[in-house]
C-alpha positions in Angstrom: -35.6 -21.5 12.0 -38.3 -21.4 14.6 -37.4 -22.0 18.2 -39.3 -23.1 21.2 -39.5 -20.5 24.0 -41.9 -18.4 25.9 -42.4 -15.7 23.2 -42.4 -17.5 19.9 -41.2 -15.9 16.8 -38.3 -16.2 14.3 -35.1 -15.6 16.1 -33.7 -12.1 15.9 -30.1 -13.0 16.6 -28.1 -12.7 13.4 -31.2 -12.0 11.3 -30.8 -10.4 7.9 -34.5 -10.2 7.0 -35.2 -6.7 8.4 -35.6 -5.4 4.9 -38.7 -7.7 4.5 -42.2 -6.5 5.4 -43.0 -7.4 9.1 -45.8 -10.0 9.5 -47.4 -11.0 12.8 -48.9 -14.5 12.8 -51.6 -15.6 15.3 -52.4 -19.3 15.7 -55.7 -21.2 16.0 -57.1 -22.3 19.4 -55.1 -25.2 21.0 -52.3 -25.2 18.4 -49.1 -23.4 19.5 -47.4 -21.4 16.8 -44.7 -24.1 16.4 -47.4 -26.3 14.9 -47.3 -24.0 11.9 -43.6 -24.2 11.4 -43.9 -25.7 7.9 -46.3 -22.9 6.8 -44.1 -20.1 8.3 -40.9 -21.6 6.8 -42.5 -21.3 3.4 -43.3 -17.6 4.1 -40.1 -16.5 5.8 -38.3 -15.7 2.5 -40.8 -12.9 1.8 -41.7 -11.7 5.3 -40.1 -10.9 8.6 -42.2 -13.1 10.8 -43.2 -12.5 14.4 -45.6 -14.4 16.7 -46.6 -15.2 20.2 -46.1 -18.8 21.0 -49.4 -19.4 22.8 -52.2 -16.9 23.2 -54.1 -16.8 26.5 -51.3 -18.3 28.7 -49.9 -15.1 30.1 -51.7 -14.4 33.5 -51.5 -10.7 32.7 -53.9 -11.2 29.8 -56.6 -13.7 31.0 -59.3 -15.2 28.8 -62.5 -13.3 29.4 -65.8 -12.9 27.5 -65.3 -11.7 23.9 -61.5 -11.9 24.2 -60.6 -8.2 25.1 -57.5 -9.3 27.0 -56.3 -11.5 24.2 -56.5 -8.5 21.9 -54.4 -6.5 24.4 -51.9 -9.4 24.5 -51.6 -9.2 20.7 -51.3 -5.4 20.7 -48.5 -5.6 23.3 -46.6 -8.0 21.1 -47.1 -6.0 18.0 -46.0 -2.8 19.7 -42.7 -4.5 20.5 -41.9 -5.0 16.8 -39.5 -2.3 15.7 -40.8 -1.9 12.2 -44.5 -0.9 12.1 -47.2 -1.0 10.8 -47.3 -4.8 10.3 -49.2 -7.3 8.3 -51.6 -9.4 10.4 -52.0 -13.0 9.4 -54.1 -15.3 11.6 -55.8 -18.7 11.5 -59.2 -19.3 13.1 -58.9 -17.7 16.6 -55.9 -15.8 15.4 -57.7 -14.3 12.4 -60.6 -13.0 14.4 -58.2 -11.5 16.9 -56.3 -9.9 14.1 -59.5 -8.3 12.8 -60.4 -6.9 16.2 -56.9 -5.6 16.8 -56.9 -3.9 13.4 -60.1 -2.1 14.4 -58.8 -1.1 17.8 -55.3 -0.1 16.7 -55.3 0.7 12.9 -52.0 2.6 13.4 -50.2 -0.7 14.0 -51.6 -2.5 11.0 -50.8 -2.5 7.3 -53.4 -5.2 6.2 -55.1 -8.3 7.6 -55.5 -11.7 6.2 -57.7 -14.2 7.9 -57.2 -17.9 7.3 -60.6 -19.6 7.7 -61.5 -17.4 10.7 -65.3 -17.5 10.9 -66.7 -14.0 11.7 -69.8 -14.6 13.8 -72.1 -11.6 13.3 -75.7 -10.5 12.8 -78.4 -12.9 14.1 -75.8 -15.6 14.7 -73.9 -13.4 17.1 -77.2 -12.7 18.9 -77.8 -16.4 19.2 -74.3 -16.8 20.8 -75.0 -14.0 23.2 -78.4 -15.5 24.3 -76.8 -19.0 24.6 -74.1 -17.5 26.9 -76.7 -15.7 29.1 -78.6 -19.0 29.4 -75.4 -20.8 30.3 -75.8 -23.1 27.3 -73.0 -22.0 25.0 -70.3 -24.2 26.5 -72.5 -27.2 25.6 -73.1 -26.2 22.0 -69.7 -24.8 21.1 -66.4 -26.7 20.5 -65.9 -26.4 24.3 -68.1 -29.4 24.8 -65.3 -31.5 23.3 -62.2 -29.7 24.5 -63.2 -30.0 28.1 -62.9 -33.8 27.8 -59.8 -33.9 25.6 -57.1 -36.3 26.6 -54.1 -34.3 27.7 -51.3 -36.7 28.8 -49.4 -39.7 27.5 -46.4 -41.8 28.6 -44.1 -40.2 26.0 -44.1 -38.1 22.8 -44.3 -41.2 20.6 -47.5 -42.3 22.3 -48.9 -38.9 21.9 -48.0 -38.9 18.2 -49.7 -42.3 17.6 -52.8 -41.1 19.5 -53.3 -38.1 17.2 -52.2 -39.9 14.0 -55.1 -42.4 14.5 -57.7 -39.7 14.6 -59.6 -38.6 11.5 -59.0 -34.9 12.3 -55.3 -35.4 11.8 -55.3 -38.0 9.1 -54.7 -35.5 6.3 -51.8 -33.7 8.1 -48.3 -34.3 6.6 -46.2 -36.2 9.0 -43.8 -33.3 9.6 -46.7 -31.1 10.7 -48.0 -33.6 13.2 -44.5 -34.2 14.5 -44.2 -30.4 15.0 -47.5 -30.4 16.9 -46.1 -33.1 19.2 -42.8 -31.3 19.6 -44.2 -27.8 20.2 -47.6 -28.9 21.7 -46.4 -31.1 24.5 -44.1 -30.8 27.4 -42.7 -33.1 30.1 -44.7 -33.8 33.3 -44.1 -36.3 36.1 -45.8 -39.2 34.3 -44.7 -38.6 30.7 -45.8 -35.7 28.5 -48.8 -33.4 28.6 -50.4 -30.8 26.3 -48.7 -27.4 26.6 -51.8 -25.6 25.5 -53.8 -25.7 28.7 -57.1 -27.6 28.2 -59.0 -25.3 30.5 -57.7 -22.2 28.6 -58.7 -23.8 25.2 -62.2 -24.5 26.6 -62.5 -20.9 28.0 -61.5 -19.4 24.6 -64.3 -21.4 22.9 -66.8 -20.5 25.6 -65.9 -16.8 25.3 -66.4 -16.6 21.5 -67.1 -12.9 20.7 -70.7 -12.0 20.1 -69.7 -8.3 19.6 -67.7 -8.5 16.3 -70.3 -6.2 14.7 -69.0 -3.4 16.9 -65.6 -3.8 15.3 -66.9 -4.0 11.7 -69.5 -1.3 11.9 -67.1 1.3 10.4 -65.0 0.8 7.3 -61.4 -0.4 8.0 -58.6 1.9 7.0 -56.6 -1.0 5.6 -57.4 -3.9 3.3 -58.9 -7.1 4.8 -58.6 -10.5 3.1 -60.1 -13.9 3.8 -59.0 -17.3 2.6 -61.8 -19.8 3.1 -61.6 -23.6 3.0 -63.9 -25.2 0.5 -65.1 -27.8 2.9 -64.8 -25.8 6.1 -67.6 -26.8 8.5 -66.8 -23.9 10.8 -67.2 -21.3 8.0 -70.4 -22.9 6.9 -71.9 -22.8 10.4 -70.8 -19.2 11.0 -72.0 -18.1 7.5 -69.8 -16.3 5.0 -72.1 -13.7 3.6 -71.1 -11.0 6.2 -67.5 -11.9 5.8 -67.7 -11.6 2.0 -69.4 -8.2 2.4 -66.6 -7.1 4.7 -63.7 -8.1 2.5 -65.2 -7.6 -1.0 -63.1 -9.0 -3.8 -60.4 -10.0 -1.2 -62.4 -13.2 -0.5 -60.8 -16.3 -2.0 -61.2 -20.1 -1.7 -58.6 -22.8 -1.0 -59.1 -26.5 -1.2 -59.5 -28.0 2.3 -61.3 -27.9 5.6 -60.9 -25.5 8.6 -57.4 -26.8 9.3 -56.1 -26.4 5.7 -53.0 -24.4 6.9 -51.9 -27.5 8.7 -53.2 -30.0 6.1 -51.5 -28.2 3.1 -48.9 -25.8 4.4 -47.0 -25.3 1.1 -50.2 -24.7 -0.9 -51.5 -22.4 1.9 -48.3 -20.4 1.9 -48.5 -19.8 -1.9 -52.1 -18.7 -1.7 -51.4 -16.6 1.4 -48.5 -14.8 -0.4 -50.5 -14.2 -3.5 -53.4 -12.7 -1.5 -51.1 -10.7 0.7 -49.5 -9.1 -2.4 -53.0 -8.2 -3.6 -53.8 -6.6 -0.3 -50.5 -4.7 -0.2 -51.0 -3.4 -3.7 -54.2 -1.7 -2.5 -52.6 0.4 0.2 
């Protein structure tokens, strides 16, 4: 069972899963790991799961341009896992960070699977870099929406009803949305507020790496996989050609949009397990 604390992974007390391959999961921007409880519960029979609860919230690892400190934060967490190397599994932000960490510290990584984690490279990366230099990127990236996101409600039920009424969350199973409210909000003097700091979420978007090509220039020493949503706007905008070239025949499709791990956690878990077994067989 997942628990809510400052360093979020499956409890080690009384665990009997140490014979399973270790897997480090990294969440998408603004969604604490607890939001993925349904997905991770479907995977825990086959993997020893570890994760940070919320990337970017430790002052020792601030959000900076191209996310170097977030990579260091992930590396520090992985180094603390007794059984290494580990499988890296990440959604969106978490997948890109996993890829970068695998390039930086291949000794820690067995394989990488990115869940709809658009890899911005080539001319698109140069456009991102120029937009940053011109001070325009925060206005053309998802940061333009996150900076205005509502962040407080009178109580958790009000927060649940607020998100349930939005198109983005309409396809989420009720238990997943309940987990988002449970793990994604916390008490504050006038009710509840988002635990994932809105300014940190915005900074992560604004600091999107334009230097991923530096990490992918040389072949990886471990297999890399990518599970792409069939209707993912984010992957379409970032382009998938370079990602397909990077992962080769480890590129697969899954029905859904960018948030398919939260829209269809059981189906995602099955597809994830299948592709991970394919990757592991290539080691």
